[in-house]
N, C-alpha and C positions, 0 to 999 in steps of 0.2 A: 706475130708472136706476142702473147699476152704477158704482162709483167709478172703474173703469178707463175709463169713457166721459166722465169729467169733463174740462173744459177745463183747460189748463195754467196754473197760477198765474203763472208767469213771463211769460206772454203779455200780462198786463195792462199791463206797461210798454210793450210794443210797441203795444198798442191805444191807450194814452194818448198816445204819441208820434205815431202815424199809423195810422189804421184800415186803410188799404190795405197798409201794411207787415205788420200783423198778419194780414190775410187771405192775403197771399202766403206767409207762413211757416206759418200754422196751418191754412189751408184748401187752398192750392195746393201746399204742401210744397216751397217754394223757399227756397234759402239761398245766400248768397255771403259770403265772408270779406273783411274789410278790416282795416286796422291796429287799429281800435278793437275789433272783435270778437275779433281774434287776441289782443290783450293781455288782454281780458276773460276769454277762455277759459283763458289761461295762469294768470291769478290764481285762477280758480275751480278749476283743476286742483290747485293747491297747497292750497286751502281745503277742497275737497270730499272729505274722508276720513271716511267714516261710522264707521270704527273708532276715530276719535280722540276721546278725552275727556281733560280736564285739570282738575285741582283747584288753584286759586290761592287758598287760604285760604277766604275767604267768597264766592268765585265759582267755580262749576262751568261748564266750557265744553264744549259738544258741537257737532260739525261735521256737515254734510250730514244735517240732521234731516228725515225725511219729514213732509210736511204734507198735511192734507186738511180740507176743510170740506164737510160734507153739506148745510149750509144754503145756501152759495153755489154748491156743486157745482164746486169747483176743487181741484186737487191739485198738489203740487210738492215742492220741497226748499228748506229754509232753509240758507243758507251756515253761519251760526253762531247758536246759541241759548245765551245765558248765563243761568245761574240764580244770582241774588244772594240771599245769606242775608238774611232779613227777619223782622220781627215778625209779619207776616201773609203768606199766600201758599199755595203748594201744598206737599204732602209729597212727598219723594223717597225711594223704598225704599233702605234702608241708610244714610240720612243723617238726622241729627237736626235738629229745628226746621223752620222754614218757609222757602220760597224764592220770590222773585218771578221772573217770566219776562221775558227781555229779548232780543228778536231783533236780530241784526246782519247787515246785507247788505254785501257787498263789491263795489265797482265799481272798474274799472281807471283811469278818468279822473278828472275833477273834478266838483264840484257843477254841475248843469245849471240852465238858466234856468227850465225847466218843472218840473212836479211828478211826472214820470214815475217817478223812483226812489222817491219817497215813497209813491205808491200801491201799488207792489210790496211795500214793507216793511209797510205797513198791512194789505195782504191776508194777509201771513204772520202778522201779529199776530192777525187775526180767526180764522185757522185754529187758531193756538195757544190762543186763548181757548176755542174750542169743544172742542178736544182735551183741554185741561188743566182745563177748567171754572174759569177764573180770569179776572181783569181785567188787561189790560196797558195801561198809560198811555202808554208811549213806548218807542222803540228807537233804533238809530242806523245810519247808513250810513258805511262806511269807504271813502274815496276814495284809491286807490293813487297817483294823480299828486301829490296834496298831502300824502299820508300823514296824513290828519286825519279824525277822526270828526265827523259832523254829526248832532246829536240831532234826532229827529222825534217830535212829539207827536201821538198818535192822537186828535184831537178829533172831535167829531160831524161837522164839515164834511168832514174827510178820510175818515171811515168811510162817510158817505153817498156820497161820490164813488166809493169803491171798489165799493160795492154797485151803483151805477148803471152803472159801467163794465162790471162782470161781466154785468149784465143785458143791456146793449147788445152785448157779445161774443156771448152766446147768440143774440140776435136776428139778428145778422149771420151767424153760423155756420149757423143754421137756414134763412136765406134762400138760402145757397149762392151769393151774388153778391158778387164782389170790387168794392169801390168804385173809381171811376175815379181816375186820378192827377191831382193838382193840385200844380203845382210851388210849393214854398216854400223859403226859405233853408236850413232844416234838412235838406232833401233831399240836400245835398252831403255830409253826414256819414253818410248811410245806406248800409249795405253793399249794399243791393238796388237802388241807383240804376240800374245797367246792365240790370237785369231789369225794373224798374218803368217806365223810360223816361218820366219825368214831363214832359220837354220835347218829346216827339214826338207824332205823331198816333196812335201805338199805344196811347195812354192809355185809350182806350175799348174796347180789346180785352183779353180775358183773357190774362194773361201766359203761362199754360200753353199756350193756343192759339198765341200768338206764337212761343214757343220751338219748338213742334211744326212750325210753318210754316217756320221758318228751318232747323232741324236735322233734323226727322223727315220732312219732305216732300221732301228731296233724293233724286234718283235717280242712280245711277252712269251 
């Protein structure tokens, strides 16, 4: 399996939030913008500069860092990876001493009730551990609405959750079947609610088929 065929790391957040949302985006290739996705895209536009590196004394900062895990078979981009000078860690060409690896994910909103953001950050850490051959204990998520970092510890429970979610993502992808819609409170904040139609009888129909029936099947 070529790494170009790996599933997108960022999709694990969608999958943890709603399996149907993940299938609509990553299997049926559907997307709609709302205020939350717009603000998130604007924040990442400012952060995702792969040419940006910064040296702040004992901290090196890199943005838009490519990630891959051949073990999990996922690939993606880390918003920010900080390298902190440490007594133990990895070596960096052109830099003295050792450095610990610290991933930072940027989110436009505030901390969520679920662990959707945490699994995405942990997945990034697992990629970095494999790439750098190191151990990463924790990272952080910066929330734009509160302008505050929240630390995330990559314990065994969170790591196992990430591995299980990735495995389930591949199972669903290989099945080729989009889960039916089940309306829940968090559906109201989903940008795909008008395509997903969780309150209607269309929930048992492929959204791709529904869109084709509405827009593609009309005759002049």
